[in-house]
N, C-alpha and C positions, 0 to 999 in steps of 0.2 A: 420286291421291285419287279415291275413289268418291263421286260426288255423291249427296246425299240430297234428292230432289225431292218436293214436294207438288204433284201434278197436280190442278188445280181446273177443273171444267167441268160444265155441264149436258148436254153432248153426250158421252155415254159409254154403252156397252151395260150392260144389267142383265138379270137373269133373266126379267123380264117383257117386255123390249124388246131382244132379242139383237142386232138390227141397228142400234140407235139410236147414232149417232156412232161406228160401228165404225172409221172412218178415224182417229179420235183414238187409240183403243186400238191399232190396228195400228202407228202411228208410235211410240207409247210402248213397245210390246213390242220393237221393233227396237232402241230406245235402251237399254232395260234389258238386252236380250240381249247387247249389246256388252260388258257388264261395267263400263262407265264410269259407270253411274248405277243407283240403286235408286229406287223410287217408291211412295208411298202415294197413293191416288186418293180425292178427295172430289168426288163427283158428285151434287149435290143433285137431288132429284126434285120437280117442282111438285105443289102440292096446293091445292085450294080447295073449301070446303064446298059440297056439292051437285053437284059434278062427278065424273065417273068417276075413281076412284082408280087410279093406276099401282101395281100390287102388286109393287114391287121390294123385296127384302130390305133391312134396315137396313145389313147388312154382308155382303159375299160375297167369295170368292176368284176372281179371273179371271187366267188366264195367269201364275200365281205371284205376283200382286199383291193386296193387300188394298184393296177398294173400299168406301167408305162412302157411303150414300145418305140423308143427312138430308133431311127435308121442308122445303120453303120455300113460303111463302104466295104464290102466283102469282095476282094479281088480273086477271081478263080485261077486255079493252077499255080500262078507264080506268087500268090500273096500269102503263103503259109507263114513266113517269118514276119510279115507285116501285120498279120491279123491282130495280135494283142494290142499294138499301138493304135490301130484304126478303131478297134472296139473301145479302147480306153477313151479316145477322144469323144465318141458319141455318148458314152456313159457319164463322163465327167461333166459334159455340158448339161445333161439331164439332172445330175445330182446338184450342180450349182443352182439350177432353177428351183429344185425342191427346197434347198437350204434357204435361198432368198425368200421363199414363200413361208418360211417358218418351221420347216421340218427339222427334226433333230434325231440322230441315230446313235445307238450304242456300239454297233458292230456291223460288219458286212458279212452276210451269209452267201458265199459264192459256191456255185455248183458247176462242175466240169473244169478240170485243171487247165485245159488248153483250148482256146485262148482265154476263156473266161477267168479262171483263177489267176493267171498271170496278169491280166488287166486289173483284177480286183486288188492285187497287191499294190499296184501303182495308185489306185483310187484310195486305198487305205493310207498310203503315205501322204498323199495330197490333202486329205480331209481328216487326218489324224484319227483314224478308226482302226481297231483290230480287225483282222480278216480271218475267218474260218472257211476253209476250202473243203468241199466234199468231192472226192474222187468217185467216179461212177462206172468206169469201164474202159472204153477205147481211148479215153483221154490220157490214161497212163499205160495202156497196153499197146497202143498203136503209135501215137505221136512221138514217143521217145525213140522210135526207130530213126528219126531225123535229128541231126546234130543240133540245129538251132533250137527247135522246140524242146528237145531233151534238156538243154542247159537252162532254158527259161523255166521249165517245169521244176527243175531242181532248185533254182533260185527262189521260185515262189514257195516251194515247200519249206525252205529254210527260213523264209521271212514271215510265213504265216503264223498267226497266234496259235492256231490249232488246225489239225487235219482230221477229217472224218472219211472213212472208207466204208462202202456198203458190204464188203465181204473181207474175210481174212486173206483170201487170195490177192486182193488188190493191195492190202497192207503189205504183204510180202513183196509185191512188185515195187512199190514205192521205196521200201527199205532197201531193196536191191539196187535201185537207182541212186541211193545215197541220201534219201530223206531221213530226217531225225526220227527214230522210232518212238521216242518219248512224246512226240507231238501227235501221234496217230491214235485215234479211237475208232474201233470198229462198231458201227451202228447199222445193223442190217435193216432193210426195208420191211415194212409190215404189210398187212392186207386189211382192207375195209370189210370186216366180217358181216356187216349189216347189208352191204351191197352185194358182195360175192357170197352167195349161199345157194344151197341146192334148190332146184326148180322142179316142177312137175315134168318129167322127161317125156311123157307121151305127147302132149301138145307141142313141146319144144321141138321134138324130132319131126312131128307131122308138119309143122310150119316150114321146115326146111326140106321136106320130101325125103327124109332119110329112111333107108331100109338096110339092115345089116350093120355090122360093126363099123364104127366111124372114128377116124382120127381128126384132130383139129390142130392147125398150126396158126398161131397169132403173131403177127409181126410185119414190119415194113418189107416190101419186096425189093430188098437190096442184097448184095452178095453175102455179107457177113451173117445174115439170118439163116442161110443154108437151106432154103426151101427146096432146092433141087435134090438134096439128100433125102428129104421126106418123100418127094415124088418118086425118087428111085426106090425107096423102101416099099412104097405102095405097089410097085410093079412086082415085088416079091411076095405080096400078101394077097392072094386071091380072095375075093369076096369083101375086102375092106374098101371103105370110101374115105375121102379126104376133103375137109373143108379148110380153105386158106383165107383168113381174114386179115386184110392189109392191102395197101396199094404202094406202088413205087415203080421205078424204071425197069425192073426186071420182069414185069408181068408178061410181056410178049415172049421173052425167052423161056419163061417157065411154062406158059401155055403150049409153046412149041415142043418143049421137052415132054410134057405129059402126053401129047399126041404121038410123038416119036416112040415113047415107051409103051404105047398101047393102053394108057390108063386115062385118056382124056375124058371118057364118059364117067369115070369114077372120081373126078376132081371137080369141086366147085370153087371158083374164085369169087369171093364175096365182096371184094373191094374194101374200102375203108369202113370200119364198123364203129359206131359210137361206143365209147368206153362204158357208159352206163347200161348198154344193151348186151355187153359181153356175157353176163351170167347165163343168158338163154343159150348161147353157143357152147359154153363150157358144159352146161347141163345136158345138152343134146349129144355130146361126144362121149365115146367110151374111154378115149385116151387123148391127152394133149401131147404134142411133140414139139420140142425146141431143139433144132439142129444147128444152132449158132456156132460160129467159130470163135467168137469173143462175146463175153457178157460181164457185167459187174455183179449185179444181183437182179436176176430176171423176174420182174413182178408177175409176169404171166404164169409162172410156175405156181406161186402161192394163190393167185386168183383162181386158177383151175382147181387146185386142191380144195380151196374153200367152197367150191361148188360141188365137191364130191368126186371130181374127175382126176384120177392119178396122171402122172406125167412120165414121159421118157425124154431124157435130155442128153446133150453131148457132154463128154468128159472134160470140161474146162473149169478153171477156177470160178467159184461162185455157185455153180450148179450143185457141186458136192456139199456146199454149206446148206443148201435148201433141201435136197433129197437125201434123207438119212434113215429111211426105214422102208420096208416093203409096201406098207399101205400108202406111202407118199408117191411111189413109182419106182423108177430105176434110172440109173446113169448108164448109157450105152457103153460097151467095151471098146468103142472106137468111133471114128467120125465118118465112116462110110455108110452108104445106104444099107449094106449087108449087116452092119453092126446094129443099126436102128431096127431093121427087120427082125433080127435075133431077139432084141430086147422086147419088142412088141409080141412076138410069138411066146416068149417066156411068160409075159403077163397074161396072155390069153389062156395059157395052160393052168395058171394059178391066180385068177383074179381075186382082188380083195374087196371087201364090202365098202360101198361108197360112203357110208356113215363113218367108217374108220378113217377114210381119207379126209373127210371134213374135220373130224376130231383132231387129226394131226395138224391141220392148218390153223386150228383155233389156238395153238401155242404161239402163233406169230401175230398177235395183235400189235398195235402201234405203241402200246403203253411204255414198254421198256425203251423203245427208240426215242420217244418224246422225252422221257426222263433223262436219257443220255444227252440229248441235244441241249436241254436246259442246263445241265451240269457243264457241258463244254463251253457254251456261250457265256455263262456266268463267270467261269474261270478266265476266259479271254478278256472280259470287261474288267474284272477285278485286277488282273495282272497289269493292264494298262493304267488303271486308276492308282495302282501301287507304285507307278513310276517307270515301268518297263517301257523302253522307247519303241516307237513304231519304226519298222525297218525303213531304210532309205529307199528312194525310188530306184528300181532296177532299170537298166538301160533297155529300151525297146525301140526297135526300128519301125519307122513310120514311112 
């Protein structure tokens, strides 16, 4: 049987934000490509009067799938507890239209626990569909710091047909919150080995004007990505250069910091970089650095390794699941600039062959993750068909 899934998440690329949530699209493409499932995507786009509008189309085709982008009222600052209910309203109206048009679904594939997963549970109750929620990082490491979201996340975990986490660390966090451990399956992300592969380094470095050893940091310019720690490490590494690929509200502050530390001439801010063009950046660099304070399973680590470039990353859950040998890179012994500089110097003293780094990444194809998804979704559908009830609608404040 080919599963018919409704993939529901606010983390999904669109024409206006081609890199937004691309890790969700990548996993879904692999699942659909296996032939075991087909999917329709409902990826609501936030909207609030007076704020800059995200100019995503109402509907678009991506990777052979139809993606709908209904608008949902996202209230800044004061709207945290209201978010699941507001998101639910927009998604329910879209799902009603799809069903009236003849669409039929076997299960809801929800990504990100809050507010998306909480809203998905209510959708599942209304439309009598089992819900599988994937936890991806800050959805279960940050939002539970607030009482209202924590309770809603726990309610959703208990009502979900199944839960997927992208790392063992996130599984432990959910269990610590009180989620039923028997519902949780760990399915790490994979890497597209055909896209992310070694390139001819000479032309790649020449195109970027690189001379000398080079670090690369890929990620949005937001506080939790920790780019300031990488810039601080650069100040302790004479002769090294740093490429930063990403855009965001922290850019001005980070540029000022680089100037303040005297490394402004050794840092290139590249801005947003198309995902399909990242292999050239990874290939040009000697090391990738991920200094985040929180991650679930950071795809940039495997992408870099698949291009032959080892990584240095912060000692947080998830990263230690990815970096498990010397040829893959190293986990820093702390979260300070000094700790990252130490790890980079250690690699410089004993570098590994780039072919060995690529060989390590080849262990992380999508095949096992796709097989795991198929098993989880089939179980959820079979349990519902066997008569297990869909959980009642949880209370949501709107």
